[in-house]
C-alpha positions in Angstrom: -8.3 3.2 -15.3 -8.2 -0.1 -13.6 -8.9 -1.1 -10.0 -6.1 -2.5 -8.1 -5.5 -3.7 -4.6 -2.4 -2.6 -3.0 -0.8 -4.1 0.2 1.8 -2.4 2.2 3.8 -4.0 5.0 5.3 -1.0 6.9 8.2 -1.0 9.5 6.5 -0.5 12.7 9.7 1.4 14.1 9.4 4.1 11.5 5.6 4.4 11.8 4.9 4.9 15.3 1.2 5.8 14.6 0.7 2.5 13.0 1.0 3.9 9.5 -1.9 6.5 9.5 0.4 9.3 8.4 2.1 7.2 5.8 -1.3 6.3 4.2 -2.4 9.9 4.0 1.0 10.7 2.2 0.5 7.4 -0.2 -3.1 8.7 -0.9 -1.7 12.1 -1.9 0.9 10.3 -4.1 -1.6 8.1 -5.8 -3.7 11.2 -6.6 -0.7 12.9 -8.1 -0.4 9.9 -10.5 -3.8 10.5 -11.8 -5.4 7.7 -9.7 -7.9 7.9 -6.8 -8.1 5.9 -3.6 -11.5 4.1 -3.1 -10.8 2.4 0.3 -8.0 2.0 2.9 -7.9 -0.3 5.8 -5.5 -1.3 8.4 -5.0 -5.0 9.0 -2.9 -4.2 12.1 0.2 -5.3 13.4 1.4 -8.9 12.5 4.3 -11.1 13.5 6.3 -12.5 10.6 7.1 -16.4 10.3 10.5 -15.4 8.9 12.2 -12.1 9.6 12.3 -9.4 6.8 15.8 -8.0 7.3 16.0 -7.6 10.9 12.2 -6.9 11.3 10.1 -9.5 13.1 6.7 -7.8 12.8 5.1 -5.0 10.7 1.9 -3.1 10.1 -0.3 -4.2 7.3 -2.4 -1.9 5.2 -4.6 -2.6 2.2 -5.6 0.2 -0.3 -8.2 -0.4 -3.1 -7.3 2.2 -5.8 -8.1 3.2 -9.4 -5.0 4.0 -11.4 -4.0 4.2 -15.1 -2.1 0.9 -16.0 1.0 2.8 -17.1 1.4 4.2 -13.6 1.5 0.9 -11.6 5.4 0.4 -11.9 5.8 4.1 -11.2 3.9 3.6 -8.0 5.7 0.5 -6.9 9.2 1.8 -7.8 8.5 5.1 -5.7 8.4 2.9 -2.5 11.0 0.4 -3.5 13.8 2.3 -1.7 11.7 3.7 1.0 13.1 2.4 4.4 9.6 2.5 6.1 8.0 0.1 3.6 9.1 -3.5 4.1 7.0 -4.9 1.4 4.6 -3.7 -1.3 2.4 -5.7 -3.6 -0.1 -4.7 -6.3 -2.7 -6.9 -7.6 -5.6 -6.3 -10.1 -8.6 -6.3 -7.9 -11.1 -9.0 -7.8 -13.6 -6.4 -6.4 -13.4 -4.5 -9.7 -17.2 -5.2 -10.6 -18.5 -4.2 -7.0 -16.2 -1.0 -6.9 -17.1 0.1 -10.4 -20.9 -0.2 -9.7 
């Protein structure tokens, strides 16, 4: 398993609680793929410089997770058509050494 950093930008109109319920569901989905969530953190609501569709702002979340490399695309594709997710990006974590220790 590798350590990844995942960033969600959520539609604030569809996530009235700031995304808390969405993140709980996302943690369960990551576990179902054979991964584990190390840490989640909300970066709060941010206004966009350029609109995404008709949205002018969104709720940002980061998730540090461990996941088999072959499941990364499966995870990303699961949220591609989800209307409550404006953007999702997955990066190989630079914190891998500190998280693995």
